[in-house]
C-alpha positions in Angstrom: -72.5 60.3 87.2 -72.4 59.5 83.5 -71.8 62.1 80.8 -74.2 61.9 77.9 -73.7 63.4 74.5 -76.1 64.9 71.9 -79.0 65.3 74.3 -81.2 68.2 72.9 -82.2 71.1 75.2 -85.8 71.1 76.4 -88.2 73.4 74.4 -88.6 75.8 77.3 -84.9 76.6 77.2 -84.5 76.9 73.5 -87.7 79.1 73.1 -86.5 82.0 75.2 -87.0 85.5 74.2 -84.2 88.1 74.1 -85.1 91.7 74.9 -81.6 93.2 74.4 -80.0 96.1 76.3 -82.3 98.6 78.0 -81.5 102.3 78.4 -82.4 102.3 82.1 -79.3 104.3 83.2 -80.0 107.1 80.8 -83.7 107.6 81.7 -85.0 110.6 83.6 -88.3 110.7 85.5 -91.2 110.6 83.1 -89.1 109.2 80.2 -90.4 106.1 78.5 -89.5 103.7 75.7 -91.3 100.9 73.8 -90.4 97.2 73.4 -92.1 95.8 70.3 -93.4 92.2 69.9 -94.5 90.3 66.8 -97.0 88.0 68.5 -99.1 87.8 71.6 -96.9 84.9 72.9 -93.7 86.9 72.3 -95.4 89.9 74.1 -96.2 87.8 77.1 -92.7 86.4 77.3 -91.1 89.8 76.9 -93.4 91.2 79.6 -92.3 88.5 82.1 -88.6 89.0 81.2 -88.9 92.8 81.5 -90.6 92.6 84.9 -87.8 90.5 86.2 -85.1 92.7 84.8 -86.7 95.9 86.1 -87.1 94.3 89.6 -83.4 93.3 89.6 -82.3 96.7 88.4 -84.4 98.6 91.0 -83.0 96.4 93.7 -79.5 97.4 92.8 -80.6 101.1 92.2 -83.2 101.8 94.8 -83.7 105.4 93.6 -85.0 104.1 90.2 -88.7 103.2 90.0 -90.4 101.9 86.9 -93.9 101.2 85.6 -94.8 99.2 82.6 -97.9 98.5 80.5 -98.6 96.3 77.5 -100.8 97.3 74.6 -102.1 95.1 71.9 -103.7 96.4 68.8 -104.7 95.1 65.4 -101.4 96.3 63.8 -98.9 96.1 66.7 -98.2 94.8 70.1 -95.8 96.5 72.5 -94.8 97.2 76.0 -94.1 100.7 77.2 -91.8 101.3 80.2 -91.8 104.5 82.2 -89.4 105.7 84.8 -91.4 107.3 87.7 -90.4 109.0 90.8 -90.4 107.3 94.2 -92.4 110.3 95.6 -95.2 109.9 93.0 -95.6 106.2 93.8 -95.8 107.0 97.6 -98.5 109.6 97.0 -100.7 107.2 95.1 -100.3 104.5 97.8 -101.0 106.9 100.7 
């Protein structure tokens, strides 16, 4: 293999969105928080990122369950994340 220099990163790698640290460990059941977004594109990217992070977190911490929803309005776009109980989720499914 040959090493190449000064090859730029592809756009999909340089255009990533950073959500930052999330207060998941501190949340109690029925607590929620908001993640803001400036544009619809940023909102969609953050939503995807948050879904992945919450799935990974829940896999490591099976007693934690989360729900999220996005809301877009004229003045702001955001994602709200709630911690919910496992029992509540089972009641709705059953």
